[in-house]
C-alpha positions as CSV (number, residue, x, y, z in Angstrom):
1,M,-2.4,14.7,20.1
2,K,-1.9,17.2,17.4
3,I,-0.4,15.2,14.6
4,L,1.3,16.4,11.4
5,C,1.2,13.7,8.7
6,M,3.8,13.9,5.9
7,T,3.0,11.7,2.9
8,Y,3.8,12.3,-0.7
9,E,0.7,10.3,-1.7
10,Y,-2.8,10.7,-0.3
11,P,-6.2,10.0,-1.9
12,P,-7.1,10.7,-4.6
13,I,-3.4,10.6,-5.5
14,G,-1.3,7.5,-5.1
15,G,-1.7,3.8,-4.5
16,G,-1.2,1.4,-1.6
17,G,0.4,4.0,0.7
18,A,-2.4,6.5,0.1
19,N,-4.9,3.8,1.0
20,V,-3.2,3.3,4.3
21,A,-2.6,6.9,5.2
22,H,-6.2,8.1,4.8
23,P,-8.2,5.5,6.8
24,L,-5.5,5.5,9.5
25,A,-5.8,9.3,9.8
26,T,-9.6,9.1,9.7
27,T,-9.7,6.6,12.5
28,L,-7.2,8.5,14.7
29,V,-9.3,11.6,14.3
30,S,-12.4,9.6,15.3
31,Q,-10.4,8.6,18.4
32,G,-9.9,12.3,19.4
33,H,-6.7,13.3,17.7
34,S,-6.3,16.3,15.3
35,I,-4.4,15.8,12.0
36,D,-3.1,18.0,9.2
37,V,-1.7,16.2,6.1
38,V,0.9,17.6,3.8
39,T,0.9,15.8,0.5
40,S,1.4,16.1,-3.3
41,G,-0.9,18.2,-5.4
42,M,-2.1,18.1,-9.0
43,R,-4.2,20.5,-11.0
44,T,-7.2,18.3,-10.8
45,V,-7.5,18.3,-7.0
46,P,-8.0,21.2,-4.5
47,A,-4.8,22.7,-2.9
48,I,-6.5,22.8,0.5
49,E,-9.6,20.9,1.8
50,E,-11.1,19.2,4.8
51,V,-12.1,15.6,4.4
52,D,-13.4,13.4,7.2
53,G,-12.1,15.9,9.8
54,I,-8.6,16.0,8.3
55,N,-7.1,19.2,7.0
56,I,-5.3,18.3,3.7
57,H,-2.6,20.6,2.2
58,R,-1.5,19.6,-1.3
59,V,1.7,21.3,-2.4
60,R,2.6,22.1,-6.0
61,C,4.9,19.6,-7.5
62,L,5.4,17.7,-10.8
63,R,3.2,14.7,-11.2
64,R,1.6,13.4,-14.4
65,H,-0.3,10.4,-13.2
66,R,-2.4,10.0,-10.1
67,H,-1.5,6.4,-9.4
68,Y,2.2,6.1,-10.1
69,T,5.2,8.5,-10.4
70,T,8.8,8.7,-11.3
71,T,11.9,9.3,-9.1
72,A,12.3,12.8,-10.6
73,E,8.7,13.7,-9.9
74,L,9.1,12.5,-6.3
75,L,11.9,14.9,-5.7
76,T,9.8,17.9,-6.6
77,Y,7.6,17.2,-3.5
78,L,10.5,17.7,-1.1
79,W,11.0,21.5,-0.8
80,P,7.4,22.6,-1.1
81,A,6.4,20.0,1.5
82,F,9.1,21.1,3.9
83,R,8.2,24.8,3.5
84,K,4.5,24.0,4.1
85,A,5.2,21.9,7.1
86,C,7.4,24.6,8.6
87,S,4.6,27.1,8.2
88,L,2.0,24.8,9.7
89,H,4.1,23.8,12.6
90,S,4.8,27.5,13.5
91,Q,1.1,28.0,13.8
92,Q,-0.1,24.6,15.2
93,R,2.9,23.4,17.3
94,Y,2.3,19.7,16.6
95,D,3.2,17.0,19.1
96,I,4.5,14.5,16.6
97,N,5.0,14.1,12.8
98,H,3.8,10.8,11.4
99,T,5.6,10.3,8.2
100,H,4.6,7.8,5.5
101,F,7.6,6.6,3.3
102,A,11.2,7.2,4.3
103,L,11.7,8.7,0.9
104,P,10.7,11.3,-0.2
105,S,8.5,12.3,2.7
106,G,11.0,11.2,5.4
107,L,13.6,13.6,4.0
108,A,11.3,16.6,4.4
109,S,10.5,15.4,7.9
110,Y,14.2,15.0,8.7
111,W,14.8,18.6,7.6
112,L,11.8,19.7,9.7
113,Y,13.2,17.9,12.7
114,R,16.6,19.5,12.3
115,K,15.1,23.0,11.9
116,T,12.3,22.8,14.6
117,G,13.0,19.7,16.8
118,L,9.6,18.2,15.8
119,P,10.1,14.4,16.2
120,Y,8.9,12.1,13.6
121,V,7.7,8.5,13.4
122,T,8.3,6.8,10.0
123,T,6.0,4.2,8.5
124,I,7.8,2.2,5.8
125,H,5.7,1.0,2.9
126,G,8.1,-1.0,0.7
127,S,9.5,0.9,-2.3
128,D,11.2,3.3,0.2
129,V,13.6,0.5,1.3
130,P,16.8,-0.3,-0.6
131,G,16.4,-3.6,-2.3
132,Y,12.6,-3.8,-2.2
133,N,11.8,-2.6,-5.7
134,P,15.0,-3.0,-7.8
135,D,13.2,-3.0,-11.1
136,R,12.3,0.7,-10.6
137,F,14.6,2.1,-8.0
138,R,17.9,0.2,-7.9
139,F,20.1,3.1,-8.8
140,A,18.1,5.7,-6.9
141,H,18.3,3.5,-3.8
142,L,22.1,3.0,-4.2
143,L,22.6,6.8,-4.4
144,A,20.2,7.6,-1.6
145,Q,21.2,4.9,0.9
146,P,23.4,7.1,3.1
147,L,20.7,9.7,3.3
148,W,18.1,6.9,3.9
149,R,20.1,5.6,6.8
150,R,20.2,9.1,8.4
151,I,16.4,9.5,8.0
152,I,15.8,6.1,9.7
153,A,18.3,6.7,12.4
154,N,16.7,10.0,13.4
155,S,13.2,8.6,13.5
156,Q,11.8,8.3,17.0
157,K,10.0,5.1,15.9
158,V,10.0,3.0,12.7
159,V,6.9,1.1,11.7
160,S,6.6,-1.7,9.1
161,A,3.4,-3.5,8.0
162,S,5.2,-6.9,7.8
163,E,8.0,-9.0,9.3
164,F,9.4,-9.3,5.8
165,L,9.9,-5.5,5.5
166,K,11.2,-5.3,9.0
167,N,13.9,-7.8,8.2
168,L,14.8,-5.9,5.0
169,I,15.1,-2.6,6.9
170,Q,17.3,-4.2,9.5
171,K,19.7,-5.6,6.9
172,H,20.6,-2.0,6.1
173,I,20.5,-0.4,9.6
174,D,20.3,-1.8,13.1
175,V,17.2,-0.1,14.6
176,P,14.1,-1.4,16.4
177,V,11.1,-1.7,14.0
178,E,7.6,-2.0,15.2
179,V,5.4,-4.3,13.1
180,I,1.8,-3.1,12.7
181,Q,-0.2,-4.6,9.9
182,N,-2.2,-2.4,7.6
183,G,-5.9,-2.1,8.4
184,Y,-8.9,-2.5,6.2
185,S,-12.4,-1.1,6.2
186,P,-15.2,-2.7,4.2
187,H,-15.4,-0.7,1.0
188,P,-18.7,1.3,0.7
189,D,-18.9,0.5,-3.0
190,M,-19.1,-3.2,-2.4
191,V,-22.4,-4.9,-1.8
192,E,-23.2,-8.5,-0.9
193,S,-23.5,-10.5,-4.1
194,S,-24.0,-14.2,-4.8
195,A,-23.8,-13.6,-8.6
196,K,-20.4,-15.1,-9.0
197,Q,-19.3,-15.8,-12.6
198,N,-16.6,-18.1,-14.0
199,R,-14.1,-15.3,-14.1
200,I,-10.5,-15.1,-13.0
201,L,-9.5,-11.6,-11.9
202,V,-6.1,-9.9,-11.4
203,V,-5.9,-6.4,-10.0
204,T,-2.5,-4.8,-9.7
205,R,-0.3,-2.0,-10.8
206,M,1.6,-3.1,-13.8
207,F,5.2,-3.6,-12.8
208,E,7.4,-6.6,-13.6
209,R,7.7,-7.6,-9.9
210,K,3.9,-8.0,-9.7
211,G,4.4,-11.3,-11.6
212,V,1.5,-11.0,-14.0
213,Q,3.8,-12.4,-16.8
214,H,4.0,-15.7,-14.8
215,F,0.2,-15.8,-14.6
216,L,0.0,-15.4,-18.3
217,K,2.4,-18.3,-18.8
218,A,0.2,-20.4,-16.5
219,L,-2.7,-19.7,-18.8
220,D,-0.8,-20.8,-21.9
221,G,-2.2,-24.1,-23.0
222,L,-4.8,-24.3,-20.3
223,D,-8.1,-25.5,-21.8
224,H,-10.9,-23.6,-20.1
225,D,-14.0,-21.5,-20.9
226,W,-13.5,-19.0,-18.1
227,E,-13.3,-15.2,-18.6
228,V,-9.9,-13.7,-17.6
229,V,-9.7,-10.0,-16.7
230,I,-6.6,-8.1,-15.7
231,A,-7.3,-4.7,-14.2
232,G,-4.7,-2.0,-13.6
233,D,-2.2,0.3,-15.3
234,G,1.5,0.9,-15.2
235,P,4.7,0.9,-17.3
236,Y,4.8,-2.9,-17.8
237,L,1.3,-3.0,-19.3
238,P,2.5,-2.9,-23.0
239,T,4.8,-5.8,-22.4
240,L,2.0,-7.9,-20.8
241,K,-0.3,-7.1,-23.7
242,E,2.4,-8.2,-26.2
243,L,3.0,-11.5,-24.2
244,T,-0.8,-12.1,-24.4
245,R,-0.9,-11.5,-28.1
246,Q,2.1,-13.8,-28.8
247,A,0.5,-16.6,-26.8
248,G,-2.9,-16.2,-28.4
249,L,-4.6,-15.9,-25.0
250,N,-8.1,-14.6,-24.5
251,V,-7.5,-12.0,-21.8
252,R,-9.3,-8.7,-21.3
253,F,-7.2,-5.8,-20.1
254,T,-9.4,-3.1,-18.6
255,G,-6.6,-0.5,-17.7
256,F,-7.1,1.4,-14.5
257,V,-10.5,1.1,-13.0
258,Q,-11.9,2.3,-9.6
259,G,-15.1,2.7,-7.7
260,R,-18.2,0.8,-8.6
261,E,-16.7,-0.6,-11.8
262,L,-13.8,-2.2,-9.9
263,W,-16.0,-3.6,-7.1
264,E,-18.4,-5.2,-9.6
265,L,-15.4,-7.1,-11.0
266,Y,-14.4,-8.3,-7.5
267,E,-18.0,-9.2,-6.5
268,T,-18.7,-11.3,-9.6
269,S,-15.3,-13.1,-9.9
270,R,-14.9,-16.6,-8.5
271,I,-11.1,-16.6,-8.5
272,F,-8.6,-13.8,-7.7
273,V,-4.9,-14.2,-8.6
274,F,-2.1,-12.0,-7.3
275,P,1.2,-13.6,-8.4
276,S,3.5,-10.9,-7.0
277,L,7.2,-11.7,-6.4
278,Q,7.6,-9.3,-3.5
279,E,5.3,-7.2,-1.4
280,N,5.0,-5.4,1.9
281,F,1.2,-5.7,2.6
282,P,-1.0,-6.0,-0.5
283,T,-4.4,-4.4,0.1
284,V,-5.8,-6.1,-3.0
285,L,-5.8,-9.4,-1.1
286,L,-8.0,-7.9,1.6
287,E,-10.3,-6.5,-1.1
288,A,-10.6,-9.9,-2.7
289,M,-11.3,-11.5,0.7
290,Q,-14.1,-9.0,1.3
291,A,-15.6,-9.8,-2.1
292,G,-15.6,-13.5,-1.4
293,C,-13.1,-14.6,-4.0
294,A,-11.1,-17.8,-3.8
295,I,-7.5,-16.5,-3.8
296,I,-4.3,-17.7,-5.4
297,T,-1.2,-15.7,-4.5
298,T,2.4,-16.5,-3.8
299,N,4.2,-17.5,-0.6
300,A,6.5,-14.5,-1.0
301,D,6.9,-12.5,2.2
302,G,4.1,-10.0,2.5
303,C,1.6,-11.9,0.5
304,A,1.8,-14.9,2.8
305,E,1.5,-12.8,5.9
306,V,-1.8,-11.3,4.6
307,I,-3.5,-14.4,3.2
308,G,-2.7,-16.9,6.0
309,N,-4.7,-20.0,5.4
310,A,-7.4,-18.1,3.4
311,G,-6.1,-19.0,0.0
312,I,-3.6,-21.0,-2.1
313,A,0.0,-19.8,-2.0
314,T,2.4,-20.8,-4.8
315,D,6.1,-20.3,-5.1
316,P,7.0,-17.0,-6.9
317,E,7.8,-17.3,-10.6
318,R,6.2,-20.7,-10.9
319,P,3.6,-20.7,-13.7
320,D,3.2,-24.5,-13.3
321,Q,2.0,-24.1,-9.7
322,I,-0.3,-21.2,-10.6
323,R,-1.8,-23.5,-13.3
324,A,-2.3,-26.3,-10.9
325,A,-4.0,-24.0,-8.4
326,L,-6.3,-22.7,-11.1
327,L,-7.3,-26.1,-12.2
328,E,-7.9,-27.1,-8.5
329,L,-10.3,-24.2,-8.0
330,M,-12.0,-24.2,-11.4
331,Q,-12.9,-27.9,-10.9
332,D,-14.0,-27.9,-7.3
333,D,-16.8,-25.6,-6.2
334,E,-16.6,-26.8,-2.6
335,K,-13.0,-25.8,-2.4
336,T,-13.7,-22.3,-3.7
337,A,-16.5,-21.9,-1.1
338,K,-14.1,-23.1,1.6
339,Y,-11.6,-20.4,0.7
340,R,-14.3,-17.8,0.4
341,E,-15.5,-18.4,4.0
342,A,-11.9,-18.5,5.3
343,G,-11.4,-15.0,3.7
344,Y,-14.5,-13.6,5.4
345,R,-13.1,-14.9,8.8
346,R,-9.6,-13.6,8.3
347,I,-10.4,-10.1,7.2
348,K,-11.8,-9.4,10.7
349,N,-8.2,-9.3,12.0
350,F,-7.5,-6.1,10.0
351,R,-10.2,-3.7,11.2
352,W,-8.9,-0.1,11.4
353,P,-9.9,0.7,15.0
354,R,-7.7,-2.2,16.2
355,I,-4.8,-1.0,14.0
356,A,-5.2,2.7,14.9
357,T,-5.0,1.8,18.6
358,Q,-1.6,0.2,18.0
359,Y,-0.5,3.4,16.2
360,D,-1.8,5.5,19.0
361,A,0.5,3.7,21.4
362,V,3.5,4.1,19.1
363,L,2.9,7.8,18.5
364,R,2.5,8.5,22.2
365,G,5.6,6.4,23.0
366,A,7.6,8.6,20.6
367,C,6.9,11.5,22.9
368,I,8.1,9.9,26.1
369,N,11.8,10.7,25.8
370,L,11.4,14.2,24.5
371,P,11.9,17.4,26.5
372,A,8.9,18.5,28.5
373,S,8.3,21.5,26.3
374,A,7.8,19.1,23.4
375,T,5.5,16.7,25.2
376,E,3.4,18.8,27.5
377,S,0.4,18.7,25.0
378,C,0.7,15.0,24.1
379,T,-2.7,14.1,25.4
């Protein structure tokens, strides 16, 4: 198939959605498809380039940070992306448009569909669903909900990475939703290491719903000699640093880290904590599994679906349960080894070739009910 991919974030710009869009596109290309990506641009990255057989077109828009953005900045992607997609489709005559995020990418795809008839499949990632991320997008979701419904209703197929997100979508609109979990490839920067240290690691974007404040409360009064490292950036970071100062905790905040520096933290940490209150499909849990960390997360939807039995799941917003889990792992080397091995086994379920095969079926299925003129090249 000739696939157009609309996604407002794509590496090196963006977070979790970008880290799904790129390996999925790469795997689909390796399976014989051709893909052009229309995504956000910044001054520090090329406007057009080919990476891993994928043609990437980055449109001019307002974006100050690579790894998070504001609602106002998201809106500046819409018109340039729509115009670029129109131009590309007139040249390439795509079979299908695979869109990541109902908003903002889905709106540009909806316009393209109305103008050209090019059908689109929408993969939902979380914050593009009303009610998923109320600490950042409550009012934006409220205003955009009628438009969001129209985008979803006109999608040939809707895909979610978790049952949790599927159910949330269907609370707002009665449409079929295909659940395809996100895939994972072993990261090239990670190497096998047995040099585990007594370190507790947290890696996340710093928003209130990520629950790091509850992890800090769990540490308050906990007598230990372990190193505690929190890696990541975001608007909630100053608040977390102030909570740490007030409690007198010995915590090292690294800010945003990536590449070899990040993977060295994973590889050498015994315990990984991800106390998020609500997630779609957190890739950091897969990274921690690959690195052989014993994992503590929450039984919130999304987190529980990823971790299965390969870690300890606490109730959200329960510092006492996080503290108990920490003590359990810090005092029992056999238990940390047990969860390490369970993580190695579980991560095999998320290999990208398996996930891409499921997407291939969905994208082909989206062509079945289209006019012959639109499907004759869906091969």
